[in-house]
C-alpha positions in Angstrom: 107.3 82.2 86.2 107.6 80.6 89.6 106.2 83.0 92.2 108.2 81.5 95.0 111.5 83.1 96.2 114.7 81.0 96.3 116.2 79.9 99.6 119.1 82.3 99.1 116.7 85.3 98.6 114.6 84.3 101.6 117.7 84.1 103.8 118.9 87.5 102.6 115.5 89.0 103.1 115.4 87.8 106.7 118.8 89.4 107.3 117.6 92.6 105.6 114.4 92.7 107.8 116.4 92.2 111.0 119.0 94.9 110.0 116.3 97.4 109.1 114.4 96.8 112.4 117.6 97.2 114.4 118.8 100.3 112.6 115.5 102.1 112.6 114.9 101.4 116.3 118.3 102.8 117.1 117.5 105.9 115.0 114.4 106.5 117.1 116.3 106.1 120.4 119.1 108.5 119.2 116.7 111.2 118.0 114.1 110.8 120.7 112.9 114.1 122.3 113.5 115.1 125.9 110.8 114.2 128.3 109.6 117.8 128.7 109.9 119.2 125.2 106.5 119.0 123.5 107.6 120.9 120.4 110.3 118.4 119.7 108.0 115.4 120.2 105.1 116.8 118.1 107.0 118.7 115.4 110.7 118.0 115.7 111.2 121.8 116.0 110.7 122.0 112.2 114.4 121.2 112.0 114.2 119.2 108.8 115.2 120.8 105.5 112.5 121.1 102.9 114.0 118.2 100.9 114.0 115.9 103.9 110.6 117.1 105.1 109.2 116.5 101.6 110.5 112.9 101.7 109.0 112.4 105.1 105.6 113.7 103.8 105.8 111.5 100.8 106.8 108.6 103.1 103.7 109.1 105.2 101.5 109.4 102.1 102.8 106.3 100.4 101.7 103.5 102.6 102.1 99.7 102.1 98.4 99.7 100.9 99.5 102.1 98.1 102.6 100.1 97.1 101.0 96.7 97.2 97.3 97.5 96.6 97.7 100.1 93.8 100.4 98.0 92.2 98.0 95.0 92.2 95.2 97.1 90.6 97.6 98.2 87.9 98.7 94.6 87.3 95.2 93.2 87.3 93.2 96.0 85.6 95.7 97.9 83.6 94.2 101.3 82.6 92.0 101.6 85.7 95.1 101.1 87.9 97.0 103.9 86.1 94.0 106.2 86.8 94.0 105.2 90.5 97.8 105.8 90.7 97.4 109.3 89.1 94.5 110.1 91.4 96.9 109.3 94.3 99.4 111.8 93.0 96.6 114.4 92.3 95.4 114.2 95.9 98.8 115.3 97.2 98.9 118.1 94.6 95.5 119.2 95.9 96.8 119.4 99.4 99.8 121.3 98.2 97.9 124.0 96.4 94.8 124.3 98.6 95.4 123.3 102.2 99.1 122.9 103.1 99.9 126.5 104.0 96.6 127.4 105.8 96.9 124.1 107.8 100.5 125.0 108.8 99.4 128.5 109.7 96.3 127.6 111.7 97.5 124.5 113.5 100.3 123.7 116.0 100.4 120.0 116.7 97.1 118.3 115.5 94.1 118.7 113.4 92.2 119.8 116.5 94.5 122.8 116.8 93.7 123.9 113.2 89.9 123.5 113.6 89.7 125.4 116.9 91.8 128.3 115.7 88.6 130.4 115.2 86.1 128.5 117.4 85.0 129.0 121.0 84.2 126.2 123.4 86.9 124.1 121.7 86.9 120.9 123.8 83.9 119.3 122.0 85.5 120.0 118.7 88.8 118.6 119.8 87.2 115.4 121.1 85.2 114.9 117.9 88.3 115.6 115.8 90.2 113.0 117.8 87.4 110.4 117.3 87.3 111.0 113.6 91.1 110.7 113.5 90.9 107.3 115.1 88.0 106.2 112.8 90.0 107.2 109.7 93.3 105.7 110.6 92.5 102.6 112.6 91.2 100.7 109.5 94.3 101.6 107.6 96.5 100.4 110.5 94.7 97.1 110.5 95.3 96.6 106.8 99.1 97.3 107.2 99.5 95.1 110.2 97.4 92.2 108.9 99.3 92.5 105.6 102.6 92.1 107.5 102.0 88.5 108.3 100.9 87.7 104.7 103.9 89.6 103.2 106.5 87.9 105.3 104.8 84.5 104.7 105.0 85.1 101.0 108.6 86.3 101.0 110.0 83.9 103.6 108.0 80.9 102.4 106.1 79.8 105.5 102.4 79.2 105.8 101.7 78.6 109.4 98.9 80.8 110.9 100.7 81.0 114.2 103.9 82.3 112.5 101.9 84.9 110.7 100.2 86.0 113.9 103.6 86.2 115.6 104.9 88.4 112.8 102.0 90.8 113.3 102.5 91.0 117.0 106.3 91.5 116.8 106.1 94.1 114.0 103.3 95.9 115.8 105.3 96.2 119.0 108.2 97.6 116.9 105.9 100.2 115.4 104.6 101.3 118.8 108.2 101.8 119.9 108.9 104.0 116.9 106.0 106.3 117.7 106.5 106.4 121.5 110.3 106.8 121.5 111.1 108.7 118.3 108.2 111.2 118.1 107.9 113.2 115.0 111.6 113.5 114.2 112.3 109.8 114.7 109.4 108.7 112.5 110.4 111.3 109.9 113.9 109.8 109.7 112.4 106.4 109.1 110.1 107.8 106.4 113.1 109.3 104.7 115.0 106.0 104.8 111.9 104.3 103.5 111.5 106.7 100.5 115.2 106.4 99.6 115.1 102.6 99.6 111.7 102.5 97.9 112.5 105.0 95.1 116.1 103.7 94.6 115.2 100.0 94.3 112.0 100.7 92.4 113.8 102.8 89.8 116.3 100.1 89.2 113.6 97.5 88.8 111.6 99.7 86.5 114.7 100.2 84.4 115.3 96.4 84.2 111.6 95.9 83.2 111.9 98.5 80.4 115.2 96.9 79.3 113.4 93.6 78.8 111.3 95.4 76.2 114.1 97.4 74.6 113.0 100.6 76.4 109.8 100.7 74.4 106.8 101.5 76.7 104.4 100.7 73.9 105.9 97.2 73.6 105.5 96.7 77.4 101.8 97.8 77.4 101.1 95.5 74.4 102.8 92.5 76.0 100.8 93.2 79.3 97.6 93.3 77.3 98.5 90.0 75.5 99.3 88.3 78.7 96.3 89.6 80.6 93.7 87.2 79.2 91.3 90.1 78.4 93.1 91.6 75.4 92.5 95.2 74.5 90.1 95.6 77.5 93.2 95.7 79.7 94.2 99.1 78.1 90.7 100.5 78.3 88.6 102.0 81.0 86.1 100.0 83.1 87.7 96.6 83.6 88.0 96.9 87.4 84.3 97.9 87.7 82.8 95.6 85.0 79.7 93.9 86.2 78.6 96.6 88.5 75.4 98.5 88.3 77.0 101.6 86.8 80.7 101.0 86.0 81.4 104.5 84.8 79.9 106.2 87.8 81.5 103.8 90.1 84.9 104.6 88.6 84.4 108.4 88.9 83.3 108.3 92.5 86.1 105.9 93.4 88.7 108.3 92.0 87.1 111.3 93.6 87.2 109.6 96.9 90.9 109.0 96.5 91.6 112.5 95.4 89.7 114.2 98.2 90.5 111.7 100.9 94.0 110.5 100.4 96.0 113.6 101.4 93.5 114.7 104.0 94.1 111.8 106.3 95.5 113.0 109.7 98.9 111.2 109.5 99.6 113.2 106.3 98.3 116.6 107.4 100.2 116.4 110.7 103.4 116.8 108.6 102.3 120.3 107.7 102.9 121.4 111.3 106.6 120.5 111.1 107.4 123.2 108.6 108.9 126.3 110.3 107.6 128.8 107.7 105.1 129.1 104.8 108.0 129.1 102.4 109.3 125.9 103.8 105.9 124.1 103.6 105.7 125.1 99.9 109.1 123.7 99.2 108.5 120.6 101.2 105.3 119.9 99.4 107.0 120.4 96.0 109.6 117.7 96.9 106.8 115.4 98.3 104.7 115.7 95.1 107.8 115.1 92.9 108.7 112.0 94.9 105.2 110.6 94.7 104.9 111.3 91.0 108.2 109.5 90.4 107.0 106.5 92.5 103.7 106.4 90.5 105.7 106.1 87.3 107.8 103.3 88.9 104.7 101.6 90.1 103.1 101.7 86.7 106.1 100.2 84.9 106.6 97.4 87.5 102.8 96.7 87.6 102.6 96.3 83.8 105.9 94.4 83.9 104.4 91.9 86.3 101.4 91.3 84.0 103.6 91.1 80.9 106.2 88.7 82.4 104.3 86.7 85.0 100.7 86.8 83.7 97.5 88.2 85.1 96.2 84.7 86.0 99.4 83.8 88.0 99.2 87.1 89.9 95.5 86.6 90.7 96.3 83.0 91.8 99.0 84.2 94.2 96.6 86.9 95.6 93.1 87.7 94.3 93.7 91.3 95.1 97.1 91.4 93.4 99.0 92.5 96.5 102.0 90.5 95.5 102.2 91.9 92.0 104.9 94.5 92.9 107.1 91.7 94.3 106.4 89.3 91.5 107.1 92.0 88.9 110.4 92.8 90.6 111.4 89.1 90.7 110.4 88.6 87.1 112.5 91.6 85.9 115.7 89.6 86.7 114.8 86.6 84.5 115.2 82.9 85.3 118.9 83.1 86.1 119.4 85.4 89.1 122.9 86.5 90.0 124.1 87.4 93.4 123.9 91.1 92.6 120.3 90.7 91.5 119.5 88.7 94.6 120.8 91.6 96.6 118.7 94.0 94.7 115.6 91.8 95.2 116.4 91.8 98.9 116.5 95.6 98.8 113.1 95.7 97.2 111.5 93.3 99.8 113.3 95.2 102.6 111.9 98.5 101.3 108.4 97.0 101.3 108.9 95.8 104.9 110.2 99.2 105.9 107.1 100.8 104.2 104.9 98.8 106.5 106.9 99.7 109.6 107.0 103.4 108.7 103.4 103.7 107.6 101.9 102.3 110.8 104.3 104.2 113.0 103.2 107.4 111.5 99.5 106.5 111.9 100.0 105.5 115.5 101.8 108.7 116.2 99.0 110.8 114.6 96.4 109.0 116.8 98.5 109.2 119.9 99.2 113.0 119.4 95.5 113.6 118.9 94.5 111.7 122.0 97.1 113.3 124.2 96.8 116.8 123.0 93.1 117.1 122.0 91.4 114.9 124.6 93.6 114.8 127.7 95.5 118.1 127.5 92.4 120.1 126.6 90.6 118.7 129.7 93.5 119.3 132.1 94.4 123.0 131.6 97.5 122.8 133.9 99.0 119.7 132.4 102.7 120.0 132.4 104.7 119.3 129.1 106.3 116.2 130.7 103.0 114.7 131.7 101.5 115.4 128.3 104.4 113.7 126.6 104.0 110.7 128.9 100.3 110.7 128.0 101.2 110.8 124.3 103.5 107.8 124.7 100.9 105.9 126.7 98.4 106.8 124.0 100.6 105.2 121.4 100.4 102.0 123.4 96.6 102.4 123.9 96.1 102.7 120.1 98.7 100.1 119.0 97.8 97.2 121.2 94.1 97.0 120.2 95.2 97.5 116.5 97.5 94.5 116.8 94.8 92.3 118.4 92.2 93.3 115.8 94.7 92.7 113.0 95.2 89.2 114.1 91.5 88.6 113.8 91.0 90.1 110.3 94.2 88.8 108.7 92.4 86.1 106.7 89.6 88.3 105.3 89.7 90.7 102.4 91.1 94.0 103.7 90.1 96.2 100.8 86.9 97.5 102.6 89.1 98.8 105.4 91.3 100.7 103.1 88.3 102.2 101.3 86.7 103.1 104.7 89.7 105.2 105.6 89.7 107.1 102.3 85.9 107.6 102.4 86.1 109.1 105.9 88.9 111.3 104.7 86.9 112.5 101.7 83.5 112.7 103.4 84.2 114.1 106.8 87.8 115.5 107.1 88.1 117.2 103.7 84.8 119.1 103.9 85.7 120.2 107.5 89.1 121.5 106.5 87.8 123.3 103.4 85.0 125.0 105.3 87.0 125.6 108.5 90.0 127.2 106.7 88.1 129.3 104.1 84.4 129.8 105.0 84.0 132.9 107.1 80.6 132.1 108.5 81.3 128.4 109.3 80.1 127.8 112.9 80.8 125.3 115.6 77.5 123.5 114.9 78.4 123.3 111.2 81.8 121.9 112.0 80.5 119.2 114.3 77.8 118.3 111.8 80.4 117.9 109.1 82.6 115.6 111.1 79.8 113.5 112.6 77.5 113.6 109.6 80.1 112.7 107.0 81.5 109.9 109.2 78.1 108.4 109.9 77.2 108.5 106.2 80.3 106.4 105.4 79.7 104.0 108.3 76.0 103.5 107.3 76.7 103.0 103.6 79.9 100.9 103.7 78.3 97.6 104.8 76.1 97.8 101.6 79.0 98.1 99.1 80.2 95.3 96.9 83.5 95.3 98.8 81.8 93.8 101.9 79.6 91.2 100.3 78.2 90.0 97.0 81.4 89.0 95.2 84.1 86.2 95.5 86.7 88.8 96.5 84.6 90.7 99.1 85.1 90.5 102.8 82.2 88.1 103.2 82.1 86.2 99.9 79.4 83.8 101.2 76.9 86.5 102.0 75.1 89.0 99.8 73.6 92.1 101.5 74.9 94.4 98.7 72.2 97.1 98.6 74.6 100.0 97.6 76.2 98.5 94.5 79.3 100.7 94.4 82.9 100.3 95.4 83.0 103.3 97.6 80.4 105.4 99.5 81.6 108.6 97.9 78.6 109.1 95.6 76.4 109.9 98.6 78.7 110.4 101.6 80.9 113.2 100.1 77.9 115.4 99.2 76.4 114.5 102.6 79.5 115.7 104.4 79.4 119.1 102.7 75.7 119.4 103.1 75.8 118.6 106.8 78.3 121.5 107.3 76.1 123.9 105.3 72.9 122.9 107.1 74.6 123.0 110.5 75.9 126.5 109.8 72.6 127.8 108.5 70.8 126.3 111.6 73.1 128.4 113.8 71.1 131.5 112.9 72.2 134.9 111.5 73.7 136.0 114.8 75.9 132.8 115.1 77.2 133.1 111.5 78.0 136.8 111.9 79.9 136.1 115.1 81.9 133.4 113.3 82.6 135.8 110.5 84.0 138.4 112.9 86.1 135.7 114.6 87.4 134.4 111.3 88.4 137.9 110.1 90.4 138.4 113.3 92.6 135.5 112.4 92.3 135.5 108.6 95.7 137.0 107.9 97.3 134.4 110.1 95.6 131.5 108.5 95.9 132.5 104.9 99.1 134.4 104.9 100.9 133.1 108.0 101.3 136.6 109.5 101.8 135.1 113.0 102.5 131.5 114.1 100.4 130.5 117.1 102.6 129.2 120.0 100.2 128.8 122.9 
């Protein structure tokens, strides 16, 4: 199978990319909020129906790293990739059943709002929450932006470094515009369009793959194992982590990190505040989970189809991390003779991936900008007018986006997997414990909250340089070096317990009087947080 796209497909892809960029930017301009309406900018007034809001949540949750990275893991490591994909869906289910309604009831615009619902002296908490938001989302933004140049180079067939850098800068500027102009409602519409294209094109490709194997999933899996070069190991646990110090433990902690961290990232949780009622957030999350589950099924079929039709060796040769597997599997599903209709469908697939990159980073920039404007600047200036706060939010989008673009141009030729893992680890080790304690533990104190956010984040930052994603292997970020003193793929084995332990220790260190005071304050708002008795509007 030739991994290169035909000239006709490349030309149509370029047209598709240009059309998507134009249409989505117009959508943001048309739906952009008034200059003095904070609720419209931050939440879109909760005007989306549960179905559309659910698609927007799923769109924020399914990033380009999920589509390309998880698809690559499925194509290269078979069973381990399926477990990773299922963990991705399970993470959103955990958010739906445990945190979605309390988050919506406790917060207004940002994670800082939810955390300070029951806490006095809130500025320190808000600033720390904003710093953790940036620390969790900036690495993921770099991955998406840096992958933009590689993706367009692969699809459009150019290899010049300056062209790839130009793509990163141009697409990055477009993403900043989405966040600054469209606000929550504008980015939501882009996420909805992205999910429609992604699910629609992916379902058709998955159907074509299954048709190649007479609609027999067993035949597809067997063909993938035969063409993987590792035989039955492809359909068994442990291939991805083989050669590590403790493959089984590494796999468990990696999946736990995804389950706890994926749905707790701030650009996902901010969508909870757009629901107008507890009933709506439940229905929205049901649609979101259903959409993600369907896409996990599509991703599994296309990933195995890529291995069965293209070959594991060819996928690894195109990209050692397998990030092109989804595109190669889509291309291979059409066979050697591609009709005009199939070329159009392939263009739809590539355009959907391009839109996924645009929408994902726009959502992350918006989450960071909202946190900076609302938690850092607005909390410091008590008399800040809505118009000035919205101006600050738009300037914050620029302040976050420009450094992200510059950093992405510097890291584009390195392995980006450590950055993806870093985001998930911070989500699992700092944000998830803080949300669980803050929403459900009556005695949780301000000291405990700050200890959770800071301690969990520091544990991740200290452990990550020692993992095998950073050094010690040919596919690590620094393949020529070896300072691998923590021989695991993620930091979750130690950093997740550390995050929870820091919160408990910090709370116990506050003394009996402090914990009793927090218990009384929590009981005063408990009905609002857990049952949504009253929605905070100030």
